[in-house]
N, C-alpha and C positions, 0 to 999 in steps of 0.2 A: 452518572454521565448521560444528558440525554441526546440519543442517537439519530432521532427522526431527521434533521437536516442533512447530516451528514450520510446518511444511509441513502435518502433520496436522491443525492447526488451520485452517490456510487450507481444506484441502479439506473439512473438515466444514463450516465457514462456508458455501462454496459450496452446500451441498445445500439451504441455507435461502434461496437468492436469490430475490427477488421482482422477476421481469424478464420480464413478459408483453409487452413491446413489442419488445425486442431479442432476445430469447431466448438473450441471452448471459450466462449465470450466471457469477459471477466471487466467489472468496472471497481474503480478504487475512488476514494475521495481522502483527503488529508484535512485535518484542521488546524490552522495554526493558533500559535497562543494568543493571538488578537481576536480570533473567532472566525477569520475567513477561511473558505473552503473551496478547494483546489481539487477539481476531478480528472480522471485519466482513465484510458481504455487500454486493452491490448492492441499492438499493431504488428501482424504478423508479418513474415517476409518469407519467402520460399529458401532463404540463406538463413537458416534458423538462427544463427549467431546476431543476427541483425535486428531480430524480434525485439520489442519494447514491451515489457509487462505493464498492465496497467497501473500498480502501484509506483514504479519508477516513472511511469507517464505523468502521475499525479504529484509526485515529488519535484519531477524536473519543472512542472508548471508553476509550484510554488515557490522554488528555488530561483527560477528565473524572474520572478516577480519580485525578489527581494528578501523571501523568508527564510530563515534559518532554525526556527523553533516552532515544535509541533506538540499538539496536547492530544490528538487521536487519529485513529485511522479506520476506515470501513473498506470492506472488501466483499463484492458478490461475486457469487458464481452460481452456476445451476447444480452444482454436484451435492451429493448427500452422504456424509455430513459436508457443511462447506469448506472449499478447500483452503488451506492456509498458503501464505504467501511463500514464492521459491526461494532459495539460498541468496541469489543474487538482490531480490527485493529486502531481503532480510538484513544485508550487509547494506544496501542503501539505507534503511530506516535507523539501523544504528548509528550510522555517521551522523543523522541529526536529531535522535530522540533518546531520551532516557529509557533505560529497561524498564520503567515502571509504565510507560506508555499503553494505553489499553488499545487494542487490535479488536473491533469487530469482525468476525466472520459470517456472511449471511448467505441466504440463497431465495430464490421466488418464492418458495413454498413456507416462508418465514421461520424458518430454523435459525438460531442464531447460537453464536459461542463466542465468548469474548475471553481473551487472553493477554496477559500482559507482554509486551517485546520480548524481555528477558525469559518468559517461560518458552516464547517459539525459538529463540535464540540464545541459548545460555554461555556460549564461550565464544564470542564474537574475535574476530582479528583485532588485536591492539598493537599499536607501535610499541618499542620499549619505552620505559618510563623517561620524559622529557623530550620525546619525538613526537608526541601526538599534538597534532593541530588544534588550535582552540574553538571551542563550540561556540 
C-alpha cells in the first residue's frame, strides 16, 4: 500500500483540528475503493458527547459524497506510539469496511504502525443472521 497521499491528507487535516479542551489534535483520511481521499479532523465541544472524532469526520465526508466502500485509513496524532481510533470510530469503520482493511497510525516524528481493522476491533457488534443491512 502506498500511504503518502493518504498520510499527507491526514497530516494537513490535523492542522485544522478544533481541540481546545483535550489539546489532542487528530487528523484522519480515508481512501475510497475508487482512489478518492476524504480527510477529517476532530471537532471538540464543551459538551463532550457532541465532539466529533477525526475518523468519523472523514467517513462522514466520504459517505456524504456517496461513497460506501473504502480501502485504507490513515490517522495522525502527536502521541508516541501513535494513538489508535476510539471505539466509536472503530464501530463506524466496521460499518463500511472489511476487517482486512489496513489502518496506518502515524505521528509527526515519522513513527508508523499498520494494523488491519479486524486486529483493532476483533469482535464488532453484529445483527443476528438475516438482520444485517447490505454493504
